[in-house]
C-alpha positions in Angstrom: -6.1 -13.9 -3.5 -8.4 -11.1 -4.4 -8.3 -7.4 -4.5 -9.3 -5.7 -1.3 -12.8 -4.5 -0.8 -14.0 -1.4 0.9 -14.7 -3.5 3.9 -11.1 -4.9 3.9 -9.8 -1.3 3.4 -11.8 -0.2 6.4 -9.5 -2.5 8.5 -6.5 -0.8 6.9 -7.7 2.9 7.4 -4.9 3.9 9.6 -2.3 2.6 7.1 -4.1 4.4 4.4 -4.1 7.6 6.3 -0.3 7.3 6.7 0.1 6.8 2.9 -2.1 9.8 2.2 0.4 11.8 4.2 3.2 10.9 1.8 3.3 14.0 -0.5 4.7 12.2 -3.5 1.8 9.7 -3.6 -1.7 10.4 -5.0 -4.7 8.2 -4.2 -6.5 7.5 -7.5 -9.2 5.6 -5.9 -9.5 4.2 -2.3 -6.5 2.0 -1.7 -4.9 2.5 -5.1 -2.0 4.9 -5.1 0.1 6.4 -8.0 3.6 7.8 -7.8 3.6 10.7 -10.3 1.5 9.3 -13.1 2.4 5.7 -12.6 0.6 3.0 -10.6 2.5 2.4 -7.4 0.6 0.3 -4.9 -2.8 -1.5 -4.3 -4.1 -3.9 -1.7 -5.3 -7.5 -1.7 -6.8 -9.8 1.0 -6.5 -13.6 1.4 -7.9 -15.7 4.2 -8.0 -12.7 6.6 -4.5 -11.5 5.8 -3.8 -8.3 4.0 -1.1 -7.8 1.3 0.1 -4.9 -0.9 1.5 -5.0 -4.4 4.0 -2.1 -4.3 6.4 -1.0 -7.1 9.8 -1.1 -5.6 12.9 -1.0 -7.8 10.9 -1.0 -11.1 8.7 -4.1 -10.6 5.8 -4.9 -8.2 6.6 -6.8 -5.1 4.0 -8.3 -2.8 4.3 -7.6 0.9 2.2 -8.8 3.8 0.7 -5.9 5.7 -1.6 -7.5 8.3 0.4 -6.7 11.5 1.6 -3.3 12.6 5.2 -4.4 12.4 4.6 -5.5 8.8 2.9 -2.1 8.1 5.8 -0.1 9.6 8.4 -2.0 7.5 6.2 -1.4 4.4 5.9 2.3 5.2 9.7 2.5 5.6 10.3 0.9 2.2 7.7 3.1 0.5 9.2 6.3 2.0 12.7 5.3 0.9 11.4 4.5 -2.6 9.6 7.8 -3.2 12.5 9.8 -2.0 15.1 8.0 -4.0 
């Protein structure tokens, strides 16, 4: 598993655009987001699948975000976390 490259992130651009629309998040660099001043999420790629390490409940959790269904569940959890 490796950190996502710009080419990987190109494939996730729609998801990145949705994250940019969450007012509580700030994109520090492409694909790396902070919540307030704390690292909150970043992306990985492994064998053609995409994953995100996201800080939910105080520690990072890895979630698969390859399919649209996985992305929607991820976005739901992110919105819940930043509003809580």
